[in-house]
C-alpha positions in Angstrom: -74.4 46.1 38.3 -71.4 47.3 40.4 -69.8 44.7 42.6 -66.6 44.7 44.6 -64.3 42.2 42.9 -61.4 40.3 44.5 -58.0 40.5 42.8 -54.3 39.9 43.5 -51.9 42.9 43.9 -49.2 42.6 41.3 -47.4 45.9 41.6 -47.4 49.0 43.8 -46.1 52.6 43.3 -46.8 56.2 44.4 -48.5 58.8 42.2 -48.5 62.3 43.8 -48.0 60.7 47.2 -51.0 58.4 46.7 -50.4 54.6 46.8 -51.5 53.0 43.5 -51.2 49.5 42.2 -51.9 47.0 39.4 -54.3 44.3 40.3 -54.9 41.0 38.4 -58.5 39.9 38.4 -58.0 36.4 36.9 -56.5 37.6 33.7 -57.9 41.1 33.6 -55.6 43.8 35.0 -56.6 47.2 36.3 -55.0 50.2 37.9 -56.3 50.6 41.5 -56.0 53.4 44.1 -54.9 52.1 47.6 -55.3 55.3 49.5 -57.6 53.5 52.0 -55.2 50.5 52.3 -51.7 52.0 52.8 -50.5 48.7 54.4 -51.3 46.5 51.3 -48.4 44.4 49.9 -47.7 42.8 46.5 -49.1 39.3 46.5 -52.1 40.0 48.7 -55.7 39.7 47.6 -57.9 42.8 47.9 -61.5 43.7 47.3 -61.8 46.5 44.7 -64.8 48.6 43.9 -64.8 51.2 41.1 -61.0 51.4 41.1 -60.5 51.7 44.8 -59.0 49.0 47.1 -61.4 48.6 50.0 -60.2 45.6 52.1 -57.5 43.0 52.2 -58.8 39.4 51.8 -57.5 35.9 52.6 -56.5 34.2 49.4 -58.9 31.2 50.0 -61.9 33.5 50.4 -60.9 35.7 47.4 -60.6 32.6 45.1 -63.9 31.2 46.3 -65.6 34.5 45.6 -64.1 34.7 42.1 -65.2 31.2 41.4 -68.8 32.0 42.6 -68.9 35.2 40.5 -67.7 33.3 37.5 -70.3 30.6 38.0 -73.1 33.2 38.4 -71.9 34.9 35.1 -71.2 38.3 36.7 -67.4 38.3 36.6 -67.2 39.2 32.9 -70.0 41.7 33.3 -67.8 43.6 35.9 -64.4 43.2 34.2 -65.0 42.6 30.5 -63.3 39.8 28.6 -60.0 38.3 29.8 -56.9 39.9 28.4 -54.8 36.8 28.4 
């Protein structure tokens, strides 16, 4: 299954003029391309699918979605085990 997963932007930088970042998905961190979201800021929640940031999310909605995904058992399927 491939789902978009909400996560919190922890860091941003440019690689070859492309905006990249590190996103925390409740303990699992991934490198994400933000070419489609050049206005994204550290601390914001975003929807990520296959390594690409697709949309900015309100924190409340992101946290509710993460909780639902965890309850359904799909969060670990998408992200693997927590790193922390």
